[in-house]
TIRO-2110 file (N, C-alpha, C; in Angstrom, 1 decimal):
// TIRO-2110
0.4, -0.8, -0.2, N, 1, A
0.0, -0.1, 0.1, CA, 1, A
1.0, 0.8, -0.2, C, 1, A
0.4, 2.1, -0.6, N, 2, A
1.3, 3.1, -0.8, CA, 2, A
0.8, 4.2, 0.0, C, 2, A
1.7, 5.4, 0.2, N, 3, A
0.9, 6.6, 1.1, CA, 3, A
1.1, 7.4, 1.0, C, 3, A
0.1, 8.3, 0.6, N, 4, A
0.3, 10.4, -0.5, CA, 4, A
1.5, 10.7, 0.6, C, 4, A
2.3, 12.3, 0.2, N, 5, A
2.7, 12.5, 0.2, CA, 5, A
2.0, 14.1, 0.9, C, 5, A
1.9, 13.9, 2.0, N, 6, A
1.6, 15.4, 1.9, CA, 6, A
1.8, 16.4, 0.8, C, 6, A
1.2, 17.8, 0.8, N, 7, A
2.1, 18.9, -0.5, CA, 7, A
2.0, 19.9, 1.0, C, 7, A
2.9, 20.6, 0.2, N, 8, A
3.7, 21.2, 1.5, CA, 8, A
3.1, 22.7, 0.9, C, 8, A
2.2, 23.8, 2.3, N, 9, A
1.3, 25.0, 1.8, CA, 9, A
3.4, 26.2, 2.1, C, 9, A
2.5, 27.0, 1.0, N, 10, A
3.0, 28.0, 0.9, CA, 10, A
4.8, 27.5, 0.0, C, 10, A
5.4, 28.2, -0.2, N, 11, A
7.3, 28.8, -0.5, CA, 11, A
7.3, 27.3, -0.9, C, 11, A
8.3, 26.6, -1.1, N, 12, A
9.5, 25.9, -0.2, CA, 12, A
10.0, 25.9, 0.1, C, 12, A
10.4, 25.4, 0.8, N, 13, A
12.0, 25.6, 2.3, CA, 13, A
12.9, 25.9, 1.2, C, 13, A
13.5, 25.0, -0.1, N, 14, A
14.3, 25.6, -0.3, CA, 14, A
14.5, 25.0, -2.3, C, 14, A
14.6, 25.2, -2.7, N, 15, A
14.0, 25.0, -4.6, CA, 15, A
14.5, 23.4, -4.5, C, 15, A
14.3, 22.8, -6.3, N, 16, A
14.1, 21.4, -6.4, CA, 16, A
15.2, 21.5, -7.0, C, 16, A
15.9, 20.6, -7.1, N, 17, A
17.7, 20.5, -8.1, CA, 17, A
17.0, 20.0, -9.3, C, 17, A
16.1, 19.8, -9.4, N, 18, A
15.3, 19.8, -10.7, CA, 18, A
13.6, 20.0, -11.7, C, 18, A
14.3, 21.2, -12.4, N, 19, A
13.2, 21.1, -13.3, CA, 19, A
13.2, 20.5, -14.5, C, 19, A
11.9, 20.8, -15.1, N, 20, A
11.7, 20.4, -16.3, CA, 20, A
10.4, 21.2, -17.4, C, 20, A
10.7, 21.7, -18.0, N, 21, A
9.3, 22.3, -18.9, CA, 21, A
8.9, 22.5, -20.4, C, 21, A
8.3, 22.5, -19.9, N, 22, A
7.9, 22.3, -21.4, CA, 22, A
7.1, 23.8, -22.4, C, 22, A
7.3, 23.7, -23.1, N, 23, A
7.2, 25.4, -24.0, CA, 23, A
5.5, 25.2, -24.3, C, 23, A
4.9, 25.4, -24.6, N, 24, A
2.9, 25.9, -24.8, CA, 24, A
3.2, 26.6, -26.5, C, 24, A
3.0, 26.2, -27.4, N, 25, A
3.3, 27.2, -28.3, CA, 25, A
2.5, 29.0, -28.2, C, 25, A
2.3, 28.6, -26.9, N, 26, A
2.6, 31.1, -26.6, CA, 26, A
2.9, 30.9, -26.1, C, 26, A
4.1, 30.5, -26.0, N, 27, A
5.3, 31.1, -24.9, CA, 27, A
6.2, 31.4, -26.5, C, 27, A
7.5, 32.6, -26.1, N, 28, A
8.2, 32.8, -26.7, CA, 28, A
9.2, 31.6, -26.5, C, 28, A
10.0, 32.7, -26.7, N, 29, A
11.9, 31.2, -26.8, CA, 29, A
12.7, 32.8, -25.8, C, 29, A
12.1, 34.7, -25.6, N, 30, A
12.7, 34.9, -24.6, CA, 30, A
11.4, 34.4, -22.5, C, 30, A
10.2, 34.2, -23.5, N, 31, A
9.3, 33.9, -22.2, CA, 31, A
9.8, 32.8, -21.9, C, 31, A
10.2, 31.9, -22.6, N, 32, A
11.5, 30.4, -21.6, CA, 32, A
12.9, 30.6, -21.7, C, 32, A
13.3, 31.7, -21.7, N, 33, A
15.0, 31.6, -21.6, CA, 33, A
14.0, 32.4, -19.7, C, 33, A
13.8, 33.8, -20.0, N, 34, A
13.5, 34.4, -18.9, CA, 34, A
12.3, 33.6, -17.7, C, 34, A
11.8, 32.5, -17.7, N, 35, A
11.6, 31.2, -17.0, CA, 35, A
12.3, 30.7, -16.3, C, 35, A
13.3, 30.0, -17.0, N, 36, A
14.4, 29.4, -17.6, CA, 36, A
15.9, 30.4, -16.2, C, 36, A
15.5, 31.1, -16.2, N, 37, A
16.9, 32.4, -15.9, CA, 37, A
16.3, 32.0, -14.0, C, 37, A
14.8, 32.7, -14.2, N, 38, A
14.3, 32.6, -12.7, CA, 38, A
14.3, 31.2, -12.0, C, 38, A
14.3, 30.1, -12.5, N, 39, A
14.6, 28.8, -11.8, CA, 39, A
16.0, 28.7, -11.4, C, 39, A
16.7, 29.4, -12.0, N, 40, A
18.4, 28.4, -12.0, CA, 40, A
18.9, 29.2, -11.6, C, 40, A
18.1, 30.8, -10.8, N, 41, A
18.4, 32.2, -9.7, CA, 41, A
17.6, 32.0, -8.7, C, 41, A
16.6, 31.3, -8.8, N, 42, A
16.6, 30.5, -7.6, CA, 42, A
17.4, 29.2, -7.1, C, 42, A
18.2, 28.3, -7.0, N, 43, A
18.8, 27.8, -7.3, CA, 43, A
18.9, 26.1, -7.8, C, 43, A
17.4, 26.6, -9.1, N, 44, A
17.7, 24.9, -9.1, CA, 44, A
19.0, 24.6, -10.3, C, 44, A
19.3, 23.5, -9.8, N, 45, A
20.9, 23.0, -10.2, CA, 45, A
21.0, 22.3, -11.7, C, 45, A
19.4, 22.3, -12.1, N, 46, A
19.3, 21.8, -14.0, CA, 46, A
18.0, 21.8, -13.8, C, 46, A
17.5, 22.8, -15.6, N, 47, A
16.5, 23.6, -15.7, CA, 47, A
16.2, 22.4, -17.1, C, 47, A
15.7, 21.9, -17.9, N, 48, A
15.5, 20.7, -18.5, CA, 48, A
14.1, 21.6, -19.5, C, 48, A
14.8, 22.1, -20.6, N, 49, A
13.5, 23.0, -21.0, CA, 49, A
12.6, 22.3, -23.0, C, 49, A
12.2, 21.6, -22.8, N, 50, A
11.1, 21.2, -24.0, CA, 50, A
10.0, 21.3, -24.6, C, 50, A
10.9, 21.7, -26.0, N, 51, A
10.4, 22.4, -27.3, CA, 51, A
10.1, 21.3, -28.2, C, 51, A
8.1, 21.1, -28.4, N, 52, A
6.9, 20.4, -29.4, CA, 52, A
7.1, 21.0, -30.8, C, 52, A
7.2, 22.3, -30.5, N, 53, A
7.6, 23.4, -30.9, CA, 53, A
9.1, 22.5, -32.5, C, 53, A
10.3, 22.2, -31.9, N, 54, A
10.7, 22.3, -32.5, CA, 54, A
11.2, 20.4, -32.6, C, 54, A
10.8, 19.6, -31.7, N, 55, A
11.2, 18.1, -31.6, CA, 55, A
12.4, 18.7, -30.9, C, 55, A
12.5, 19.4, -29.7, N, 56, A
14.5, 19.7, -29.3, CA, 56, A
14.2, 19.7, -27.5, C, 56, A
15.1, 20.3, -26.6, N, 57, A
15.1, 20.0, -25.8, CA, 57, A
16.6, 20.7, -25.2, C, 57, A
16.7, 21.6, -24.2, N, 58, A
17.6, 22.3, -23.5, CA, 58, A
17.8, 21.8, -22.4, C, 58, A
19.8, 21.9, -21.6, N, 59, A
19.8, 22.1, -19.9, CA, 59, A
20.3, 22.3, -20.0, C, 59, A
20.2, 24.2, -18.9, N, 60, A
20.2, 24.6, -18.5, CA, 60, A
20.9, 24.5, -17.1, C, 60, A
21.8, 25.1, -16.8, N, 61, A
23.1, 24.6, -15.5, CA, 61, A
23.4, 26.1, -15.1, C, 61, A
23.1, 27.0, -14.2, N, 62, A
23.7, 28.6, -13.9, CA, 62, A
25.8, 27.9, -14.1, C, 62, A
26.1, 29.2, -15.0, N, 63, A
27.2, 30.2, -15.6, CA, 63, A
27.1, 29.1, -16.4, C, 63, A
26.7, 28.0, -17.2, N, 64, A
26.4, 27.7, -18.8, CA, 64, A
25.9, 27.8, -18.9, C, 64, A
26.3, 28.0, -20.8, N, 65, A
25.0, 27.4, -22.3, CA, 65, A
24.7, 26.6, -22.1, C, 65, A
23.5, 26.4, -22.3, N, 66, A
22.4, 26.0, -22.6, CA, 66, A
22.7, 24.9, -23.7, C, 66, A
23.1, 23.0, -22.7, N, 67, A
23.1, 21.8, -23.7, CA, 67, A
21.8, 21.3, -25.3, C, 67, A
22.0, 21.7, -26.2, N, 68, A
21.3, 21.6, -26.8, CA, 68, A
20.8, 19.9, -27.2, C, 68, A
19.7, 19.9, -27.1, N, 69, A
19.4, 18.1, -27.9, CA, 69, A
18.5, 18.4, -28.4, C, 69, A
18.6, 17.1, -30.3, N, 70, A
17.8, 17.3, -31.7, CA, 70, A
17.5, 16.1, -31.3, C, 70, A
16.6, 15.6, -32.7, N, 71, A
16.5, 14.7, -33.0, CA, 71, A
17.5, 13.5, -33.7, C, 71, A
18.3, 12.7, -32.9, N, 72, A
19.4, 11.6, -33.2, CA, 72, A
19.5, 11.4, -32.0, C, 72, A
19.4, 13.0, -31.3, N, 73, A
20.5, 12.6, -29.8, CA, 73, A
20.0, 12.2, -29.1, C, 73, A
20.5, 11.5, -27.7, N, 74, A
19.8, 11.5, -26.5, CA, 74, A
19.8, 12.4, -25.1, C, 74, A
19.1, 12.8, -24.9, N, 75, A
19.3, 13.8, -23.5, CA, 75, A
19.4, 12.9, -22.2, C, 75, A
20.9, 13.3, -22.0, N, 76, A
21.7, 13.3, -21.0, CA, 76, A
21.6, 13.8, -19.7, C, 76, A
21.7, 13.6, -18.4, N, 77, A
21.7, 14.7, -17.0, CA, 77, A
22.5, 14.1, -15.8, C, 77, A
24.6, 13.6, -16.8, N, 78, A
25.0, 12.8, -16.1, CA, 78, A
25.5, 13.3, -14.3, C, 78, A
25.5, 14.4, -14.5, N, 79, A
26.6, 14.9, -13.5, CA, 79, A
25.0, 15.4, -12.1, C, 79, A
23.4, 15.4, -12.2, N, 80, A
22.6, 15.1, -12.0, CA, 80, A
22.2, 13.7, -11.6, C, 80, A
21.9, 12.7, -13.2, N, 81, A
21.1, 11.6, -13.0, CA, 81, A
22.2, 10.6, -14.1, C, 81, A
22.9, 10.1, -13.0, N, 82, A
24.1, 9.0, -14.5, CA, 82, A
23.6, 8.7, -15.1, C, 82, A
22.6, 7.3, -14.9, N, 83, A
21.4, 6.3, -15.8, CA, 83, A
20.6, 7.1, -16.8, C, 83, A
20.1, 8.5, -16.3, N, 84, A
19.1, 8.5, -16.7, CA, 84, A
19.8, 8.9, -18.8, C, 84, A
18.8, 8.8, -19.7, N, 85, A
19.7, 8.8, -20.8, CA, 85, A
18.4, 8.2, -21.9, C, 85, A
16.9, 9.1, -22.4, N, 86, A
16.5, 8.7, -23.4, CA, 86, A
16.7, 9.6, -24.6, C, 86, A
16.6, 8.5, -25.9, N, 87, A
16.8, 9.2, -27.3, CA, 87, A
14.8, 11.0, -27.1, C, 87, A
16.2, 11.4, -27.1, N, 88, A
14.9, 12.8, -27.9, CA, 88, A
13.9, 12.5, -28.9, C, 88, A
14.1, 11.3, -30.2, N, 89, A
12.5, 11.1, -30.8, CA, 89, A
11.5, 10.4, -30.1, C, 89, A
12.5, 9.7, -29.2, N, 90, A
11.3, 8.9, -28.2, CA, 90, A
10.2, 9.7, -27.2, C, 90, A
10.9, 11.1, -27.0, N, 91, A
10.2, 11.9, -26.3, CA, 91, A
8.9, 12.6, -27.2, C, 91, A
9.4, 13.1, -27.5, N, 92, A
8.0, 13.7, -28.8, CA, 92, A
7.5, 12.3, -29.6, C, 92, A
8.3, 11.7, -29.8, N, 93, A
7.6, 10.7, -30.5, CA, 93, A
6.8, 10.7, -31.9, C, 93, A
END
């Protein structure tokens, strides 16, 4: 039997280590960049931005250029989840 975790009220006491954001058709690149920078400035370690409009992904870390992934690549975040790897074409199928 699983026990449901309690959802905390109010803001988190510390930032999550990983955030995954999916760009919607109404989101501009500027909006996604601003949102990603807000997460990183708040202390998030890795922000993954999935873009169904271009079938691509970006892994963003503080103080680094985003790592871009396209069809034919595998999305990997070895510094955070060493065993994680998924083909981009599988994400956007």
